[in-house]
VMD Tcl script that draws the C-alpha trace (Angstrom):
set ca {
  {18.13 -17.74 -52.68}
  {15.39 -16.57 -49.85}
  {12.63 -18.84 -49.02}
  {9.19 -17.66 -48.39}
  {7.36 -16.20 -44.88}
  {5.10 -15.25 -42.81}
  {3.49 -11.66 -43.46}
  {0.80 -10.79 -40.84}
  {-0.71 -7.15 -41.62}
  {-3.31 -5.00 -41.14}
  {-4.92 -2.05 -43.64}
  {-4.79 0.28 -40.80}
  {-1.08 0.61 -40.90}
  {0.78 3.03 -43.04}
  {4.19 1.05 -41.44}
  {2.56 -1.71 -42.86}
  {1.23 -0.96 -46.40}
  {5.37 -0.03 -46.94}
  {6.07 -3.26 -45.71}
  {3.53 -4.74 -48.20}
  {4.91 -2.41 -50.91}
  {8.77 -3.59 -49.94}
  {7.31 -7.39 -50.05}
  {5.97 -7.29 -53.45}
  {9.14 -5.92 -54.49}
  {10.83 -9.24 -52.97}
  {8.73 -11.43 -54.20}
  {9.47 -10.58 -58.05}
  {13.25 -10.19 -57.66}
  {13.28 -13.88 -55.76}
  {10.47 -15.41 -58.04}
  {8.78 -16.66 -54.20}
  {4.80 -15.48 -53.14}
  {5.16 -13.88 -49.53}
  {2.01 -16.13 -47.22}
  {-0.07 -12.76 -46.36}
  {-1.77 -13.59 -43.40}
  {-4.78 -11.44 -42.61}
  {-5.10 -9.90 -38.61}
  {-6.95 -7.50 -36.94}
  {-4.59 -5.09 -35.27}
  {-7.24 -3.53 -33.08}
  {-7.90 -7.31 -30.95}
  {-4.42 -8.30 -31.68}
  {-2.81 -4.13 -29.44}
  {-5.88 -5.81 -26.65}
  {-4.25 -9.14 -26.27}
  {-0.71 -7.57 -26.13}
  {-2.43 -4.26 -23.75}
  {-0.31 -2.05 -26.38}
  {-1.85 1.37 -27.91}
  {-2.13 2.22 -31.49}
  {-0.70 5.49 -32.35}
  {-3.08 7.44 -32.85}
  {-3.76 6.67 -29.25}
  {-0.71 8.63 -28.07}
  {-1.31 12.08 -29.75}
  {3.18 13.18 -29.80}
  {3.69 9.21 -30.80}
  {1.17 9.93 -33.92}
  {2.55 12.85 -34.87}
  {6.12 11.32 -35.39}
  {4.60 8.09 -36.80}
  {2.95 10.72 -40.12}
  {7.06 12.18 -40.49}
  {8.46 9.09 -40.07}
  {6.03 7.09 -42.83}
  {6.45 9.92 -45.07}
  {10.83 9.82 -44.86}
  {10.43 5.73 -45.02}
  {8.58 6.00 -48.37}
  {11.02 8.78 -49.91}
  {13.74 6.76 -48.41}
  {12.88 3.36 -50.37}
  {11.13 5.41 -52.54}
  {6.93 4.51 -52.43}
  {4.75 6.30 -53.39}
  {2.91 7.94 -50.45}
  {0.32 9.64 -48.56}
  {-0.87 9.98 -45.15}
  {-4.54 9.27 -45.02}
  {-6.28 11.67 -43.61}
  {-8.87 10.52 -42.41}
  {-6.89 7.40 -39.40}
  {-6.95 6.44 -37.71}
  {-8.84 3.74 -40.00}
  {-11.08 1.11 -38.87}
  {-9.69 -1.86 -40.52}
  {-12.66 -4.67 -39.22}
  {-14.71 -4.67 -42.31}
  {-11.65 -4.91 -44.95}
  {-10.15 -7.34 -42.39}
  {-12.95 -9.55 -43.14}
  {-12.81 -9.16 -46.77}
  {-9.36 -9.68 -47.13}
  {-10.42 -13.36 -45.03}
  {-13.02 -13.23 -48.36}
  {-11.03 -12.52 -51.03}
  {-8.34 -14.75 -50.23}
  {-11.28 -17.59 -49.99}
  {-11.77 -16.47 -53.46}
  {-8.50 -16.70 -54.87}
  {-8.06 -12.97 -55.02}
  {-6.17 -11.63 -51.98}
  {-3.20 -10.87 -53.33}
  {-5.15 -8.16 -56.13}
  {-7.38 -6.97 -53.77}
  {-4.64 -6.38 -51.46}
  {-2.81 -4.68 -53.94}
  {-5.66 -2.53 -54.08}
  {-6.86 -2.18 -50.95}
  {-3.83 -0.82 -49.39}
  {-2.93 1.57 -52.60}
  {-6.48 3.30 -51.81}
  {-6.11 4.07 -48.05}
  {-2.06 5.19 -49.10}
  {-1.60 6.62 -52.03}
  {-5.41 7.59 -52.58}
  {-5.80 8.61 -49.83}
  {-9.39 7.28 -50.46}
  {-12.01 6.54 -46.63}
  {-13.07 2.82 -47.18}
  {-15.17 3.06 -43.53}
  {-17.15 4.66 -46.33}
  {-19.60 2.11 -47.66}
  {-20.31 3.78 -51.04}
  {-16.69 3.94 -51.58}
  {-15.41 0.74 -50.79}
  {-18.80 -0.57 -52.66}
  {-17.17 1.19 -55.50}
  {-13.45 -0.10 -55.03}
  {-15.15 -3.72 -55.17}
  {-17.51 -2.89 -58.23}
  {-14.08 -1.56 -59.74}
  {-12.61 -5.17 -59.11}
  {-15.44 -6.94 -60.89}
  {-16.58 -8.04 -57.50}
  {-20.83 -8.05 -56.63}
  {-20.43 -5.31 -53.14}
  {-24.01 -6.90 -51.71}
  {-22.81 -10.59 -51.98}
  {-19.04 -9.67 -51.32}
  {-19.53 -7.69 -47.64}
  {-22.54 -10.11 -47.02}
  {-20.13 -12.72 -47.12}
  {-17.78 -10.73 -45.15}
  {-20.40 -10.12 -42.29}
  {-20.94 -14.08 -42.01}
  {-20.15 -15.64 -38.63}
  {-17.74 -17.83 -40.37}
  {-15.44 -15.37 -41.37}
  {-15.43 -12.86 -37.83}
  {-14.06 -16.50 -36.24}
  {-12.05 -17.39 -38.94}
  {-10.26 -13.64 -38.26}
  {-10.62 -13.46 -34.26}
  {-9.27 -17.37 -34.43}
  {-5.91 -15.67 -36.91}
  {-5.46 -12.90 -35.12}
  {-5.26 -15.13 -31.43}
  {-3.07 -17.81 -33.40}
  {-1.31 -14.62 -34.38}
  {-0.51 -13.84 -30.60}
  {0.23 -16.84 -29.23}
  {3.17 -16.91 -31.71}
  {4.24 -13.71 -30.09}
  {2.77 -11.63 -32.85}
  {1.96 -7.85 -31.21}
  {1.67 -5.48 -33.70}
  {2.13 -5.03 -37.58}
  {3.58 -5.72 -39.73}
  {5.17 -8.51 -38.00}
  {6.35 -11.54 -40.07}
  {7.88 -15.20 -38.70}
  {10.63 -17.05 -40.66}
  {12.12 -20.13 -39.37}
  {10.49 -19.68 -36.01}
  {11.06 -16.66 -35.39}
  {9.61 -12.94 -35.18}
  {10.17 -9.51 -36.39}
  {8.15 -6.43 -36.07}
  {8.50 -3.22 -38.03}
  {8.52 -2.56 -41.88}
  {12.26 -1.60 -41.00}
  {12.60 -5.36 -39.78}
  {12.56 -6.62 -43.42}
  {15.96 -6.78 -44.04}
  {16.67 -8.95 -40.99}
  {13.84 -10.81 -42.15}
  {15.48 -11.51 -45.15}
  {18.93 -12.40 -44.12}
  {17.11 -15.12 -41.53}
  {15.39 -16.64 -44.89}
  {18.26 -16.99 -46.81}
  {19.95 -19.80 -44.03}
}
mol new
graphics top color blue
foreach p $ca { graphics top sphere $p radius 0.5 }
foreach p [lrange $ca 0 end-1] q [lrange $ca 1 end] { graphics top cylinder $p $q radius 0.2 }
display resetview
């Protein structure tokens, strides 16, 4: 039996998508709910002085191949999004709105799959609006909520709080006050969650 843990995520990261898929499997196998914590990776990298993989050409090329290898190993359906790098600001604000409205799990699943399985360009407003309609969400009202100052402030606050806890990238996890970074660290997270 494992206890729940915090999962800090941003839709823009393909590694976070892979972690998300592993987490959903863990939740099902262990009858637990992992605490999804939306953050803005770009803001986190700025605070930590880090650089996005996309900003380092050789690392970016390696990341594409590496993600495909991990997806194959874990038997996760995955397609590297040709629109990468993805601006996730609106999407992460939408995640917070979906959390407030009580359907974050479904929203998160759909956005991750749209980006990293279907390869959709969710930075295109028409495509994002169609995704929202398919979730039976009124796009106009939902995106208006996502643009509210309260939601903007909350995302910044959550990102700053994550940084203050030692989070510097995504995916990251906290269990028993210990920070783990990377989708390949889930085994260590689970071992810690068993304590």
